[in-house]
N, C-alpha and C positions, 0 to 999 in steps of 0.2 A: 632582565635588561631594563624594562620600564621602571622597576623599583628603584634603580639608581638615580632616577630623575626626581624622586620624591624627597623633599626636605624633612617632612614630618607627617606621620599618620595622625589625623584628627579623630577619625571614627573607624573602629575595627569592624570586620565583617559581623562579629557577634553583637556589637553595639547597634549596628544598623538593623539587624534582624529583630532585636528586642524592641527598638523604637518603632519600627514598622508595625509590629504586633500591637503595641500600645495605641498607635494612631488608628489602626483597624478597629480596636475595641471602642474608641471614642466615636468613630463613624457609626458603628453598629448601635450604640446607645442613642445617638442623635437621630438616626433614621430607622429605628426599630419598626418593623412591620411595613416598611416602604421599599420601593425599588430605587436604585440610584444608577446614574451613568457616570462613569469615570472617564475623563477626557485627558489624555496624555498630551503634554506639550512636547513634541519631538524636537530633538532626539534625546536630549539629556535625561528626561524623566522615564524612559521606557523600562529600565531595570527596576527603578523604584515602583512604578505602577504595576509591573508584573508581580512583584513581591507583595505589594499592598492588596492587589486584587485577590490573590490566593489566600490572604489572611482575613479577608472580609467574608462573613457568613451571612450575607443578605443577597437577594436577587440583584444582579448587577450587570449592566451592559458596558461596553467599551467603545470609545471612538478616539480619533487622533487628529491633532492639528500640528502644523509646523509654523511657528512664528519666530522671526529673527530680528534682533536689533544689534547683533554682535558682528556679523560677518566673520572674518578670520581673526579679529582682534581679541583683546582680553578685557575690554570695557565696552559698555553699551554705547552705540553710536547715537541713540535717541531716535533713529529712524526705524519705525516698525513696519514689517512686511509679513503678510500671511502668505506662506508658500504652499500650504496644504490646508484646505478647509475640512470641516466635518462632513461625514458621509450621510448622517441621519438628521432628521428633524428633531429639534430639542424642545419644541413647544410643550409646556406642561411637565417637563421632566425635572427631576432633582439632580442637578449637576454638581460634580466635584472635579474641579480643574486640578490636575496633578502636575506639579512643576518640580524641577530639580532644585532650583535656587531662586529666591526672591532677593533681588539686588536693588537696582535703582527704582524699580516699580514701573518704569516706562512701558515695557512690553506687556506686563500683566495688567496694568491699568487699561491699556488699549484693548487687550483681549477680553477682559471681563466686561468692559463696556459693550463690545460687539455682541458677546453672548447674551447679555442682559436684554438687549434690543430684539432678541429672537424669542422672547417670551417663555423662558423656562419657569417651572414652579419655584425653583431656588437655584442659586449659584453660590458655591463655597469654594474657597481656595485651600489647597493642601500643598505645602512646599516642604521638601525634605530639609533644605537649608535656608537660613534667613540671615542676611547681612543688613541689619537695621541701620547701621551708621552710613550706609551708601544710599539710603532711600531719598529720592527727590520727588516722587509722587506718592501720595498716601494710598495704600492698598490694604484692605482688611484681610488678614491671614487667620483662617479658622483652625487649621491643623498644621502645626509646625513641628518638624522633626528636631532640628538643632539650630541654635544661633551659632554663627561663626564669625571669626574676626575678618577684617578686610584683607583677605589673602586670596591668591588664585588657587582654587582647589580643583582636583581631578579625581576620577575613579567613580565606580558605582554608577556609570552612565554619563558622568561629566567628563568633558574632554578639553584638550587644547589641540587645535588643528586636527581634529578627528582622531586623536590618539588618547590613550589612557582610559577610555570608557570601560574596558574589560577588567580593570583592577577591582578586586572584591571589597576594597575599603575606600575611604575618602581621605586623600592626603593633600598637603600643600606642595605645589610644584615649585621646584627650585627656580628662583628668578632668572638665573642664567639660561634656562631652557627657553623662556619666552621673551627674554630681553627686558625684564622688569627691574 
């Protein structure tokens, strides 16, 4: 049923699995002999972070934040709100913020600034998807899964109106579904 709403599959389940493993190897190389903390930006990144965490063979802790600038729309409102903060102190920790998609940069710029002021040892950004042509705020992306076109994508944790997260692939949602 949900599959009927997909215009095109961008990345298959196998492509996602392969790229997640490649990102994990990059992280292991960069942090060899160190402990890291993965911070999932809920809700869109939870599937990506679960797969990434299982693929990393380093000491690793997890925490979660919920930050929103979308509401129920399909584009960023520019108004950023933290709806769930971290549970642990991050002072002196090596953080990797795990996000589903880097779009305008508004939300992540705001979030990375907040985290940096909490005195971690390091903060790096890992985004599964990158829409560079939509960027309005510069954000340094350390680990990038895939660049994507300016299209509304769902699946593998990404949603429209809380639906489609459970699709095992990433696809472009048909514009008539969201009124685009």
